[in-house]
PDB file of N, CA, C, O and CB in Angstrom:
ATOM      1  N   UNK A   1     140.502  99.312  67.887  1.00  0.00           N
ATOM      2  CA  UNK A   1     141.709  99.878  68.448  1.00  0.00           C
ATOM      3  C   UNK A   1     141.857  99.411  69.884  1.00  0.00           C
ATOM      4  O   UNK A   1     140.877  99.215  70.604  1.00  0.00           O
ATOM      5  CB  UNK A   1     141.688 101.414  68.367  1.00  0.00           C
ATOM      6  N   UNK A   2     143.073  99.244  70.268  1.00  0.00           N
ATOM      7  CA  UNK A   2     143.409  98.878  71.646  1.00  0.00           C
ATOM      8  C   UNK A   2     144.159 100.053  72.253  1.00  0.00           C
ATOM      9  O   UNK A   2     145.381 100.018  72.393  1.00  0.00           O
ATOM     10  CB  UNK A   2     144.268  97.552  71.709  1.00  0.00           C
ATOM     11  N   UNK A   3     143.415 101.095  72.612  1.00  0.00           N
ATOM     12  CA  UNK A   3     144.052 102.322  73.099  1.00  0.00           C
ATOM     13  C   UNK A   3     144.918 102.077  74.323  1.00  0.00           C
ATOM     14  O   UNK A   3     145.979 102.686  74.462  1.00  0.00           O
ATOM     15  CB  UNK A   3     143.002 103.361  73.423  1.00  0.00           C
ATOM     16  N   UNK A   4     144.481 101.196  75.208  1.00  0.00           N
ATOM     17  CA  UNK A   4     145.270 100.913  76.412  1.00  0.00           C
ATOM     18  C   UNK A   4     146.608 100.261  76.074  1.00  0.00           C
ATOM     19  O   UNK A   4     147.581 100.400  76.815  1.00  0.00           O
ATOM     20  CB  UNK A   4     144.481 100.011  77.358  1.00  0.00           C
ATOM     21  N   UNK A   5     146.648  99.549  74.951  1.00  0.00           N
ATOM     22  CA  UNK A   5     147.867  98.851  74.549  1.00  0.00           C
ATOM     23  C   UNK A   5     148.671  99.627  73.514  1.00  0.00           C
ATOM     24  O   UNK A   5     149.789  99.231  73.186  1.00  0.00           O
ATOM     25  CB  UNK A   5     147.521  97.488  74.002  1.00  0.00           C
ATOM     26  N   UNK A   6     148.126 100.722  72.993  1.00  0.00           N
ATOM     27  CA  UNK A   6     148.866 101.575  72.079  1.00  0.00           C
ATOM     28  C   UNK A   6     148.957 101.098  70.646  1.00  0.00           C
ATOM     29  O   UNK A   6     149.936 101.387  69.958  1.00  0.00           O
ATOM     30  CB  UNK A   6     150.204 101.747  72.586  1.00  0.00           C
ATOM     31  N   UNK A   7     147.949 100.368  70.184  1.00  0.00           N
ATOM     32  CA  UNK A   7     147.967  99.952  68.783  1.00  0.00           C
ATOM     33  C   UNK A   7     146.554  99.780  68.256  1.00  0.00           C
ATOM     34  O   UNK A   7     145.577  99.846  69.001  1.00  0.00           O
ATOM     35  CB  UNK A   7     148.753  98.649  68.617  1.00  0.00           C
ATOM     36  N   UNK A   8     146.471  99.557  66.950  1.00  0.00           N
ATOM     37  CA  UNK A   8     145.186  99.321  66.324  1.00  0.00           C
ATOM     38  C   UNK A   8     145.381  98.721  64.948  1.00  0.00           C
ATOM     39  O   UNK A   8     146.503  98.413  64.544  1.00  0.00           O
ATOM     40  CB  UNK A   8     144.380 100.612  66.237  1.00  0.00           C
ATOM     41  N   UNK A   9     144.288  98.558  64.236  1.00  0.00           N
ATOM     42  CA  UNK A   9     144.326  98.036  62.879  1.00  0.00           C
ATOM     43  C   UNK A   9     143.499  98.947  61.991  1.00  0.00           C
ATOM     44  O   UNK A   9     142.446  99.441  62.393  1.00  0.00           O
ATOM     45  CB  UNK A   9     143.803  96.573  62.819  1.00  0.00           C
ATOM     46  N   UNK A  10     143.987  99.163  60.782  1.00  0.00           N
ATOM     47  CA  UNK A  10     143.316 100.007  59.803  1.00  0.00           C
ATOM     48  C   UNK A  10     142.705  99.097  58.748  1.00  0.00           C
ATOM     49  O   UNK A  10     143.375  98.206  58.227  1.00  0.00           O
ATOM     50  CB  UNK A  10     144.302 101.042  59.161  1.00  0.00           C
ATOM     51  N   UNK A  11     141.429  99.322  58.432  1.00  0.00           N
ATOM     52  CA  UNK A  11     140.769  98.595  57.359  1.00  0.00           C
ATOM     53  C   UNK A  11     140.771  99.491  56.125  1.00  0.00           C
ATOM     54  O   UNK A  11     140.034 100.476  56.082  1.00  0.00           O
ATOM     55  CB  UNK A  11     139.310  98.174  57.761  1.00  0.00           C
ATOM     56  N   UNK A  12     141.584  99.167  55.124  1.00  0.00           N
ATOM     57  CA  UNK A  12     141.651  99.997  53.918  1.00  0.00           C
ATOM     58  C   UNK A  12     140.318 100.027  53.170  1.00  0.00           C
ATOM     59  O   UNK A  12     139.567  99.052  53.185  1.00  0.00           O
ATOM     60  CB  UNK A  12     142.751  99.485  52.991  1.00  0.00           C
ATOM     61  N   UNK A  13     140.033 101.153  52.519  1.00  0.00           N
ATOM     62  CA  UNK A  13     138.790 101.312  51.763  1.00  0.00           C
ATOM     63  C   UNK A  13     138.688 100.337  50.594  1.00  0.00           C
ATOM     64  O   UNK A  13     137.586 100.020  50.148  1.00  0.00           O
ATOM     65  CB  UNK A  13     138.676 102.732  51.251  1.00  0.00           C
ATOM     66  N   UNK A  14     139.829  99.858  50.092  1.00  0.00           N
ATOM     67  CA  UNK A  14     139.802  98.962  48.933  1.00  0.00           C
ATOM     68  C   UNK A  14     139.485  97.514  49.302  1.00  0.00           C
ATOM     69  O   UNK A  14     139.474  96.638  48.437  1.00  0.00           O
ATOM     70  CB  UNK A  14     141.128  99.016  48.219  1.00  0.00           C
ATOM     71  N   UNK A  15     139.229  97.268  50.579  1.00  0.00           N
ATOM     72  CA  UNK A  15     138.854  95.930  51.016  1.00  0.00           C
ATOM     73  C   UNK A  15     140.023  94.990  51.239  1.00  0.00           C
ATOM     74  O   UNK A  15     139.822  93.815  51.547  1.00  0.00           O
ATOM     75  CB  UNK A  15     137.943  95.333  50.026  1.00  0.00           C
ATOM     76  N   UNK A  16     141.239  95.488  51.088  1.00  0.00           N
ATOM     77  CA  UNK A  16     142.403  94.639  51.323  1.00  0.00           C
ATOM     78  C   UNK A  16     142.557  94.359  52.820  1.00  0.00           C
ATOM     79  O   UNK A  16     141.831  94.906  53.650  1.00  0.00           O
ATOM     80  CB  UNK A  16     143.683  95.303  50.761  1.00  0.00           C
ATOM     81  N   UNK A  17     143.500  93.511  53.135  1.00  0.00           N
ATOM     82  CA  UNK A  17     143.718  93.045  54.511  1.00  0.00           C
ATOM     83  C   UNK A  17     144.011  94.203  55.468  1.00  0.00           C
ATOM     84  O   UNK A  17     144.673  95.172  55.097  1.00  0.00           O
ATOM     85  CB  UNK A  17     144.872  92.041  54.549  1.00  0.00           C
ATOM     86  N   UNK A  18     143.512  94.094  56.699  1.00  0.00           N
ATOM     87  CA  UNK A  18     143.766  95.111  57.726  1.00  0.00           C
ATOM     88  C   UNK A  18     145.264  95.313  57.926  1.00  0.00           C
ATOM     89  O   UNK A  18     146.057  94.383  57.777  1.00  0.00           O
ATOM     90  CB  UNK A  18     143.103  94.712  59.058  1.00  0.00           C
ATOM     91  N   UNK A  19     145.636  96.549  58.267  1.00  0.00           N
ATOM     92  CA  UNK A  19     147.037  96.912  58.458  1.00  0.00           C
ATOM     93  C   UNK A  19     147.247  97.333  59.910  1.00  0.00           C
ATOM     94  O   UNK A  19     146.517  98.179  60.426  1.00  0.00           O
ATOM     95  CB  UNK A  19     147.459  98.053  57.483  1.00  0.00           C
ATOM     96  N   UNK A  20     148.237  96.747  60.563  1.00  0.00           N
ATOM     97  CA  UNK A  20     148.590  97.070  61.941  1.00  0.00           C
ATOM     98  C   UNK A  20     149.184  98.471  62.019  1.00  0.00           C
ATOM     99  O   UNK A  20     149.892  98.896  61.106  1.00  0.00           O
ATOM    100  CB  UNK A  20     149.581  96.034  62.505  1.00  0.00           C
ATOM    101  N   UNK A  21     148.900  99.191  63.102  1.00  0.00           N
ATOM    102  CA  UNK A  21     149.623 100.435  63.373  1.00  0.00           C
ATOM    103  C   UNK A  21     149.837 100.591  64.867  1.00  0.00           C
ATOM    104  O   UNK A  21     149.030 100.143  65.681  1.00  0.00           O
ATOM    105  CB  UNK A  21     148.860 101.651  62.809  1.00  0.00           C
ATOM    106  N   UNK A  22     150.938 101.233  65.208  1.00  0.00           N
ATOM    107  CA  UNK A  22     151.309 101.485  66.597  1.00  0.00           C
ATOM    108  C   UNK A  22     151.090 102.959  66.890  1.00  0.00           C
ATOM    109  O   UNK A  22     151.163 103.789  65.985  1.00  0.00           O
ATOM    110  CB  UNK A  22     152.788 101.072  66.876  1.00  0.00           C
ATOM    111  N   UNK A  23     150.826 103.288  68.133  1.00  0.00           N
ATOM    112  CA  UNK A  23     150.593 104.683  68.533  1.00  0.00           C
ATOM    113  C   UNK A  23     151.737 105.593  68.107  1.00  0.00           C
ATOM    114  O   UNK A  23     151.508 106.759  67.784  1.00  0.00           O
ATOM    115  CB  UNK A  23     150.402 104.774  70.045  1.00  0.00           C
ATOM    116  N   UNK A  24     152.961 105.081  68.099  1.00  0.00           N
ATOM    117  CA  UNK A  24     154.110 105.892  67.705  1.00  0.00           C
ATOM    118  C   UNK A  24     154.117 106.220  66.218  1.00  0.00           C
ATOM    119  O   UNK A  24     154.872 107.090  65.783  1.00  0.00           O
ATOM    120  CB  UNK A  24     155.388 105.182  68.068  1.00  0.00           C
ATOM    121  N   UNK A  25     153.283 105.535  65.428  1.00  0.00           N
ATOM    122  CA  UNK A  25     153.193 105.786  63.992  1.00  0.00           C
ATOM    123  C   UNK A  25     152.216 106.903  63.659  1.00  0.00           C
ATOM    124  O   UNK A  25     152.107 107.313  62.503  1.00  0.00           O
ATOM    125  CB  UNK A  25     152.784 104.525  63.271  1.00  0.00           C
ATOM    126  N   UNK A  26     151.504 107.397  64.668  1.00  0.00           N
ATOM    127  CA  UNK A  26     150.500 108.440  64.456  1.00  0.00           C
ATOM    128  C   UNK A  26     151.170 109.810  64.531  1.00  0.00           C
ATOM    129  O   UNK A  26     151.838 110.139  65.512  1.00  0.00           O
ATOM    130  CB  UNK A  26     149.353 108.329  65.504  1.00  0.00           C
ATOM    131  N   UNK A  27     150.978 110.598  63.479  1.00  0.00           N
ATOM    132  CA  UNK A  27     151.573 111.928  63.388  1.00  0.00           C
ATOM    133  C   UNK A  27     150.866 112.883  64.346  1.00  0.00           C
ATOM    134  O   UNK A  27     149.655 112.783  64.543  1.00  0.00           O
ATOM    135  CB  UNK A  27     151.501 112.463  61.940  1.00  0.00           C
ATOM    136  N   UNK A  28     151.599 113.781  64.924  1.00  0.00           N
ATOM    137  CA  UNK A  28     151.075 114.828  65.811  1.00  0.00           C
ATOM    138  C   UNK A  28     150.530 114.304  67.135  1.00  0.00           C
ATOM    139  O   UNK A  28     149.822 115.029  67.834  1.00  0.00           O
ATOM    140  CB  UNK A  28     149.992 115.583  65.106  1.00  0.00           C
ATOM    141  N   UNK A  29     150.845 113.062  67.495  1.00  0.00           N
ATOM    142  CA  UNK A  29     150.462 112.533  68.800  1.00  0.00           C
ATOM    143  C   UNK A  29     148.973 112.487  69.063  1.00  0.00           C
ATOM    144  O   UNK A  29     148.542 112.689  70.199  1.00  0.00           O
ATOM    145  CB  UNK A  29     151.095 113.331  69.848  1.00  0.00           C
ATOM    146  N   UNK A  30     148.166 112.222  68.026  1.00  0.00           N
ATOM    147  CA  UNK A  30     146.708 112.233  68.195  1.00  0.00           C
ATOM    148  C   UNK A  30     146.122 110.833  68.386  1.00  0.00           C
ATOM    149  O   UNK A  30     144.917 110.648  68.219  1.00  0.00           O
ATOM    150  CB  UNK A  30     146.057 112.891  66.995  1.00  0.00           C
ATOM    151  N   UNK A  31     146.945 109.853  68.728  1.00  0.00           N
ATOM    152  CA  UNK A  31     146.457 108.479  68.863  1.00  0.00           C
ATOM    153  C   UNK A  31     145.227 108.399  69.758  1.00  0.00           C
ATOM    154  O   UNK A  31     144.247 107.745  69.402  1.00  0.00           O
ATOM    155  CB  UNK A  31     147.556 107.583  69.418  1.00  0.00           C
ATOM    156  N   UNK A  32     145.265 109.052  70.909  1.00  0.00           N
ATOM    157  CA  UNK A  32     144.138 108.990  71.851  1.00  0.00           C
ATOM    158  C   UNK A  32     142.887 109.680  71.329  1.00  0.00           C
ATOM    159  O   UNK A  32     141.799 109.467  71.864  1.00  0.00           O
ATOM    160  CB  UNK A  32     144.533 109.610  73.167  1.00  0.00           C
ATOM    161  N   UNK A  33     143.023 110.507  70.290  1.00  0.00           N
ATOM    162  CA  UNK A  33     141.875 111.209  69.714  1.00  0.00           C
ATOM    163  C   UNK A  33     141.240 110.441  68.559  1.00  0.00           C
ATOM    164  O   UNK A  33     140.152 110.799  68.109  1.00  0.00           O
ATOM    165  CB  UNK A  33     142.296 112.583  69.238  1.00  0.00           C
ATOM    166  N   UNK A  34     141.900 109.397  68.073  1.00  0.00           N
ATOM    167  CA  UNK A  34     141.358 108.618  66.963  1.00  0.00           C
ATOM    168  C   UNK A  34     140.248 107.697  67.443  1.00  0.00           C
ATOM    169  O   UNK A  34     140.288 107.177  68.558  1.00  0.00           O
ATOM    170  CB  UNK A  34     142.464 107.803  66.285  1.00  0.00           C
ATOM    171  N   UNK A  35     139.256 107.508  66.578  1.00  0.00           N
ATOM    172  CA  UNK A  35     138.138 106.622  66.885  1.00  0.00           C
ATOM    173  C   UNK A  35     137.863 105.725  65.696  1.00  0.00           C
ATOM    174  O   UNK A  35     138.186 106.075  64.560  1.00  0.00           O
ATOM    175  CB  UNK A  35     136.878 107.428  67.261  1.00  0.00           C
ATOM    176  N   UNK A  36     137.271 104.576  65.948  1.00  0.00           N
ATOM    177  CA  UNK A  36     136.880 103.695  64.855  1.00  0.00           C
ATOM    178  C   UNK A  36     135.984 104.465  63.903  1.00  0.00           C
ATOM    179  O   UNK A  36     135.079 105.184  64.326  1.00  0.00           O
ATOM    180  CB  UNK A  36     136.163 102.425  65.385  1.00  0.00           C
ATOM    181  N   UNK A  37     136.247 104.306  62.606  1.00  0.00           N
ATOM    182  CA  UNK A  37     135.456 104.976  61.588  1.00  0.00           C
ATOM    183  C   UNK A  37     136.048 106.288  61.110  1.00  0.00           C
ATOM    184  O   UNK A  37     135.609 106.821  60.091  1.00  0.00           O
ATOM    185  CB  UNK A  37     134.095 105.219  62.104  1.00  0.00           C
ATOM    186  N   UNK A  38     137.043 106.830  61.824  1.00  0.00           N
ATOM    187  CA  UNK A  38     137.697 108.060  61.372  1.00  0.00           C
ATOM    188  C   UNK A  38     138.378 107.810  60.031  1.00  0.00           C
ATOM    189  O   UNK A  38     138.963 106.748  59.817  1.00  0.00           O
ATOM    190  CB  UNK A  38     138.729 108.563  62.424  1.00  0.00           C
ATOM    191  N   UNK A  39     138.302 108.783  59.130  1.00  0.00           N
ATOM    192  CA  UNK A  39     139.014 108.713  57.859  1.00  0.00           C
ATOM    193  C   UNK A  39     140.448 109.151  58.100  1.00  0.00           C
ATOM    194  O   UNK A  39     140.699 110.209  58.676  1.00  0.00           O
ATOM    195  CB  UNK A  39     138.329 109.600  56.768  1.00  0.00           C
ATOM    196  N   UNK A  40     141.385 108.328  57.654  1.00  0.00           N
ATOM    197  CA  UNK A  40     142.795 108.628  57.864  1.00  0.00           C
ATOM    198  C   UNK A  40     143.578 108.381  56.585  1.00  0.00           C
ATOM    199  O   UNK A  40     143.083 107.756  55.647  1.00  0.00           O
ATOM    200  CB  UNK A  40     143.366 107.785  59.015  1.00  0.00           C
ATOM    201  N   UNK A  41     144.800 108.879  56.563  1.00  0.00           N
ATOM    202  CA  UNK A  41     145.752 108.552  55.512  1.00  0.00           C
ATOM    203  C   UNK A  41     146.949 107.900  56.187  1.00  0.00           C
ATOM    204  O   UNK A  41     147.207 108.124  57.369  1.00  0.00           O
ATOM    205  CB  UNK A  41     146.173 109.826  54.685  1.00  0.00           C
ATOM    206  N   UNK A  42     147.677 107.092  55.427  1.00  0.00           N
ATOM    207  CA  UNK A  42     148.832 106.401  55.999  1.00  0.00           C
ATOM    208  C   UNK A  42     149.699 105.833  54.884  1.00  0.00           C
ATOM    209  O   UNK A  42     149.252 105.676  53.748  1.00  0.00           O
ATOM    210  CB  UNK A  42     148.381 105.276  56.960  1.00  0.00           C
ATOM    211  N   UNK A  43     150.937 105.530  55.227  1.00  0.00           N
ATOM    212  CA  UNK A  43     151.862 104.814  54.356  1.00  0.00           C
ATOM    213  C   UNK A  43     152.005 103.407  54.920  1.00  0.00           C
ATOM    214  O   UNK A  43     151.691 103.163  56.085  1.00  0.00           O
ATOM    215  CB  UNK A  43     153.259 105.545  54.254  1.00  0.00           C
ATOM    216  N   UNK A  44     152.479 102.486  54.091  1.00  0.00           N
ATOM    217  CA  UNK A  44     152.671 101.110  54.549  1.00  0.00           C
ATOM    218  C   UNK A  44     154.129 100.709  54.342  1.00  0.00           C
ATOM    219  O   UNK A  44     154.707 100.935  53.279  1.00  0.00           O
ATOM    220  CB  UNK A  44     151.719 100.133  53.797  1.00  0.00           C
ATOM    221  N   UNK A  45     154.707 100.113  55.374  1.00  0.00           N
ATOM    222  CA  UNK A  45     156.063  99.568  55.315  1.00  0.00           C
ATOM    223  C   UNK A  45     156.032  98.124  55.790  1.00  0.00           C
ATOM    224  O   UNK A  45     155.099  97.711  56.480  1.00  0.00           O
ATOM    225  CB  UNK A  45     157.051 100.412  56.176  1.00  0.00           C
ATOM    226  N   UNK A  46     157.042  97.367  55.425  1.00  0.00           N
ATOM    227  CA  UNK A  46     157.151  95.996  55.917  1.00  0.00           C
ATOM    228  C   UNK A  46     157.615  96.023  57.359  1.00  0.00           C
ATOM    229  O   UNK A  46     158.706  96.506  57.660  1.00  0.00           O
ATOM    230  CB  UNK A  46     158.121  95.161  55.045  1.00  0.00           C
ATOM    231  N   UNK A  47     156.781  95.501  58.255  1.00  0.00           N
ATOM    232  CA  UNK A  47     157.133  95.412  59.664  1.00  0.00           C
ATOM    233  C   UNK A  47     157.661  94.024  59.993  1.00  0.00           C
ATOM    234  O   UNK A  47     157.782  93.177  59.108  1.00  0.00           O
ATOM    235  CB  UNK A  47     155.925  95.745  60.545  1.00  0.00           C
ATOM    236  N   UNK A  48     157.974  93.790  61.251  1.00  0.00           N
ATOM    237  CA  UNK A  48     158.500  92.493  61.683  1.00  0.00           C
ATOM    238  C   UNK A  48     157.503  91.365  61.473  1.00  0.00           C
ATOM    239  O   UNK A  48     157.892  90.222  61.235  1.00  0.00           O
ATOM    240  CB  UNK A  48     158.896  92.553  63.141  1.00  0.00           C
ATOM    241  N   UNK A  49     156.222  91.685  61.561  1.00  0.00           N
ATOM    242  CA  UNK A  49     155.190  90.651  61.443  1.00  0.00           C
ATOM    243  C   UNK A  49     154.274  90.895  60.254  1.00  0.00           C
ATOM    244  O   UNK A  49     153.134  90.430  60.250  1.00  0.00           O
ATOM    245  CB  UNK A  49     154.367  90.584  62.718  1.00  0.00           C
ATOM    246  N   UNK A  50     154.752  91.614  59.249  1.00  0.00           N
ATOM    247  CA  UNK A  50     153.945  91.897  58.072  1.00  0.00           C
ATOM    248  C   UNK A  50     153.788  93.389  57.875  1.00  0.00           C
ATOM    249  O   UNK A  50     154.492  94.177  58.506  1.00  0.00           O
ATOM    250  CB  UNK A  50     152.581  91.236  58.185  1.00  0.00           C
ATOM    251  N   UNK A  51     152.867  93.787  57.000  1.00  0.00           N
ATOM    252  CA  UNK A  51     152.679  95.212  56.710  1.00  0.00           C
ATOM    253  C   UNK A  51     152.303  96.005  57.962  1.00  0.00           C
ATOM    254  O   UNK A  51     151.534  95.537  58.803  1.00  0.00           O
ATOM    255  CB  UNK A  51     151.601  95.393  55.643  1.00  0.00           C
ATOM    256  N   UNK A  52     152.860  97.212  58.069  1.00  0.00           N
ATOM    257  CA  UNK A  52     152.558  98.097  59.197  1.00  0.00           C
ATOM    258  C   UNK A  52     152.380  99.513  58.668  1.00  0.00           C
ATOM    259  O   UNK A  52     153.130  99.957  57.798  1.00  0.00           O
ATOM    260  CB  UNK A  52     153.686  98.045  60.281  1.00  0.00           C
ATOM    261  N   UNK A  53     151.392 100.215  59.192  1.00  0.00           N
ATOM    262  CA  UNK A  53     151.123 101.589  58.772  1.00  0.00           C
ATOM    263  C   UNK A  53     152.089 102.549  59.459  1.00  0.00           C
ATOM    264  O   UNK A  53     152.425 102.382  60.631  1.00  0.00           O
ATOM    265  CB  UNK A  53     149.662 101.979  59.086  1.00  0.00           C
ATOM    266  N   UNK A  54     152.526 103.552  58.709  1.00  0.00           N
ATOM    267  CA  UNK A  54     153.352 104.628  59.238  1.00  0.00           C
ATOM    268  C   UNK A  54     152.737 105.948  58.804  1.00  0.00           C
ATOM    269  O   UNK A  54     151.869 105.971  57.931  1.00  0.00           O
ATOM    270  CB  UNK A  54     154.833 104.507  58.753  1.00  0.00           C
ATOM    271  N   UNK A  55     153.174 107.032  59.397  1.00  0.00           N
ATOM    272  CA  UNK A  55     152.667 108.370  59.043  1.00  0.00           C
ATOM    273  C   UNK A  55     151.142 108.421  59.066  1.00  0.00           C
ATOM    274  O   UNK A  55     150.522 108.984  58.164  1.00  0.00           O
ATOM    275  CB  UNK A  55     153.175 108.780  57.657  1.00  0.00           C
ATOM    276  N   UNK A  56     150.545 107.835  60.093  1.00  0.00           N
ATOM    277  CA  UNK A  56     149.090 107.796  60.231  1.00  0.00           C
ATOM    278  C   UNK A  56     148.608 109.180  60.664  1.00  0.00           C
ATOM    279  O   UNK A  56     149.100 109.746  61.640  1.00  0.00           O
ATOM    280  CB  UNK A  56     148.645 106.696  61.259  1.00  0.00           C
ATOM    281  N   UNK A  57     147.641 109.710  59.926  1.00  0.00           N
ATOM    282  CA  UNK A  57     147.085 111.028  60.258  1.00  0.00           C
ATOM    283  C   UNK A  57     145.636 111.106  59.791  1.00  0.00           C
ATOM    284  O   UNK A  57     145.209 110.342  58.925  1.00  0.00           O
ATOM    285  CB  UNK A  57     147.927 112.167  59.612  1.00  0.00           C
ATOM    286  N   UNK A  58     144.892 112.030  60.369  1.00  0.00           N
ATOM    287  CA  UNK A  58     143.507 112.240  59.925  1.00  0.00           C
ATOM    288  C   UNK A  58     143.509 112.772  58.501  1.00  0.00           C
ATOM    289  O   UNK A  58     144.371 113.561  58.115  1.00  0.00           O
ATOM    290  CB  UNK A  58     142.756 113.221  60.872  1.00  0.00           C
ATOM    291  N   UNK A  59     142.531 112.325  57.733  1.00  0.00           N
ATOM    292  CA  UNK A  59     142.408 112.773  56.337  1.00  0.00           C
ATOM    293  C   UNK A  59     141.814 114.160  56.278  1.00  0.00           C
ATOM    294  O   UNK A  59     141.633 114.708  55.191  1.00  0.00           O
ATOM    295  CB  UNK A  59     141.546 111.798  55.521  1.00  0.00           C
TER     296      UNK A  59
END
């Protein structure tokens, strides 16, 4: 995660390609509380540069 830049990448459990997410996609404004390895849920939409996670929240 690049907390200073407001984005990160999610590695899906199924081994598929990492998915980009922006701090604004995190529900309840908990972006600064997320850490690598946290279990999360998310939806995927087509972004400008490929798949992007939306509705990111802790599982």
